[in-house]
KOLVOZA-678836 format. One record per residue (C-alpha): residue number from 0; residue in three letters; chain; y, x, z. Coordinates in Angstrom, 2 decimals, decimal comma. Layout:
<rs>
<r nr="NUM" rest="ALA" kette="A" Y="Y" X="X" Z="Z"/>
...
</rs>
This chain:
<rs>
<r nr="0" rest="MET" kette="A" Y="8,40" X="16,69" Z="17,55"/>
<r nr="1" rest="THR" kette="A" Y="6,56" X="20,04" Z="16,01"/>
<r nr="2" rest="ALA" kette="A" Y="5,47" X="20,30" Z="12,47"/>
<r nr="3" rest="SER" kette="A" Y="1,71" X="20,73" Z="13,71"/>
<r nr="4" rest="SER" kette="A" Y="1,69" X="17,51" Z="16,03"/>
<r nr="5" rest="ALA" kette="A" Y="-0,74" X="15,38" Z="14,87"/>
<r nr="6" rest="PRO" kette="A" Y="0,26" X="12,00" Z="14,68"/>
<r nr="7" rest="VAL" kette="A" Y="-0,90" X="8,84" Z="16,95"/>
<r nr="8" rest="VAL" kette="A" Y="-0,95" X="6,41" Z="14,19"/>
<r nr="9" rest="ARG" kette="A" Y="-1,88" X="7,72" Z="10,72"/>
<r nr="10" rest="ALA" kette="A" Y="-2,64" X="4,78" Z="8,30"/>
<r nr="11" rest="ARG" kette="A" Y="-3,40" X="5,96" Z="4,20"/>
<r nr="12" rest="GLY" kette="A" Y="-3,62" X="4,25" Z="1,48"/>
<r nr="13" rest="LEU" kette="A" Y="-2,95" X="0,32" Z="3,38"/>
<r nr="14" rest="THR" kette="A" Y="-3,85" X="-2,30" Z="0,54"/>
<r nr="15" rest="MET" kette="A" Y="-3,72" X="-5,70" Z="1,80"/>
<r nr="16" rest="ALA" kette="A" Y="-4,34" X="-9,36" Z="-0,16"/>
<r nr="17" rest="TYR" kette="A" Y="-4,51" X="-12,91" Z="0,50"/>
<r nr="18" rest="GLY" kette="A" Y="-7,14" X="-14,63" Z="-2,06"/>
<r nr="19" rest="ALA" kette="A" Y="-6,70" X="-12,50" Z="-5,35"/>
<r nr="20" rest="VAL" kette="A" Y="-2,89" X="-11,76" Z="-5,07"/>
<r nr="21" rest="GLY" kette="A" Y="-2,45" X="-8,34" Z="-3,48"/>
<r nr="22" rest="ILE" kette="A" Y="0,25" X="-7,85" Z="-1,26"/>
<r nr="23" rest="LEU" kette="A" Y="0,40" X="-4,37" Z="0,23"/>
<r nr="24" rest="HIS" kette="A" Y="-0,61" X="-1,40" Z="-2,05"/>
<r nr="25" rest="GLY" kette="A" Y="-0,99" X="2,50" Z="-1,38"/>
<r nr="26" rest="VAL" kette="A" Y="1,12" X="1,98" Z="2,24"/>
<r nr="27" rest="ASP" kette="A" Y="0,70" X="5,44" Z="4,14"/>
<r nr="28" rest="LEU" kette="A" Y="2,31" X="5,86" Z="7,01"/>
<r nr="29" rest="ASP" kette="A" Y="2,31" X="8,17" Z="10,24"/>
<r nr="30" rest="VAL" kette="A" Y="4,08" X="7,87" Z="13,73"/>
<r nr="31" rest="HIS" kette="A" Y="4,17" X="10,79" Z="16,10"/>
<r nr="32" rest="ARG" kette="A" Y="4,16" X="10,97" Z="19,69"/>
<r nr="33" rest="GLY" kette="A" Y="8,03" X="9,77" Z="21,24"/>
<r nr="34" rest="GLU" kette="A" Y="8,94" X="8,12" Z="17,84"/>
<r nr="35" rest="VAL" kette="A" Y="9,69" X="4,61" Z="17,17"/>
<r nr="36" rest="LEU" kette="A" Y="9,10" X="2,87" Z="14,57"/>
<r nr="37" rest="ALA" kette="A" Y="10,65" X="-0,86" Z="13,03"/>
<r nr="38" rest="LEU" kette="A" Y="10,10" X="-2,63" Z="10,29"/>
<r nr="39" rest="LEU" kette="A" Y="12,83" X="-4,03" Z="8,58"/>
<r nr="40" rest="GLY" kette="A" Y="13,97" X="-6,33" Z="5,54"/>
<r nr="41" rest="LEU" kette="A" Y="13,88" X="-9,85" Z="4,47"/>
<r nr="42" rest="ILE" kette="A" Y="11,71" X="-12,61" Z="4,96"/>
<r nr="43" rest="GLY" kette="A" Y="8,69" X="-12,20" Z="2,76"/>
<r nr="44" rest="ALA" kette="A" Y="8,92" X="-8,40" Z="2,48"/>
<r nr="45" rest="GLY" kette="A" Y="6,02" X="-7,63" Z="4,21"/>
<r nr="46" rest="ARG" kette="A" Y="6,35" X="-6,28" Z="7,84"/>
<r nr="47" rest="ALA" kette="A" Y="4,14" X="-8,76" Z="9,56"/>
<r nr="48" rest="THR" kette="A" Y="1,46" X="-8,33" Z="6,72"/>
<r nr="49" rest="THR" kette="A" Y="1,64" X="-4,60" Z="7,32"/>
<r nr="50" rest="SER" kette="A" Y="1,63" X="-4,88" Z="10,96"/>
<r nr="51" rest="ALA" kette="A" Y="-1,82" X="-7,05" Z="10,73"/>
<r nr="52" rest="GLY" kette="A" Y="-2,81" X="-4,42" Z="8,68"/>
<r nr="53" rest="LEU" kette="A" Y="-2,88" X="-2,00" Z="10,88"/>
<r nr="54" rest="ARG" kette="A" Y="-4,37" X="-4,11" Z="13,93"/>
<r nr="55" rest="ARG" kette="A" Y="-6,74" X="-5,30" Z="12,07"/>
<r nr="56" rest="ALA" kette="A" Y="-7,75" X="-1,33" Z="11,12"/>
<r nr="57" rest="GLU" kette="A" Y="-7,79" X="-0,56" Z="14,41"/>
<r nr="58" rest="GLN" kette="A" Y="-9,70" X="-3,46" Z="15,56"/>
<r nr="59" rest="SER" kette="A" Y="-12,51" X="-2,57" Z="13,04"/>
<r nr="60" rest="GLY" kette="A" Y="-12,36" X="0,76" Z="14,29"/>
<r nr="61" rest="VAL" kette="A" Y="-11,84" X="2,18" Z="10,07"/>
<r nr="62" rest="PRO" kette="A" Y="-9,52" X="4,59" Z="10,49"/>
<r nr="63" rest="ALA" kette="A" Y="-6,22" X="3,41" Z="8,67"/>
</rs>
């Protein structure tokens, strides 16, 4: 990977909430071509919520 290569996945300021309860606050993420991303953490750490937020942004056409 070179420093000038653009990421194939980029999220900036990803925020999600369930009702009035904020779950994710300002998550930034870059994944470059050839990289593998693994979200690790305990139960309730936000892995599935982060993944859902990225999918939702992609499906809505809003750049994440």
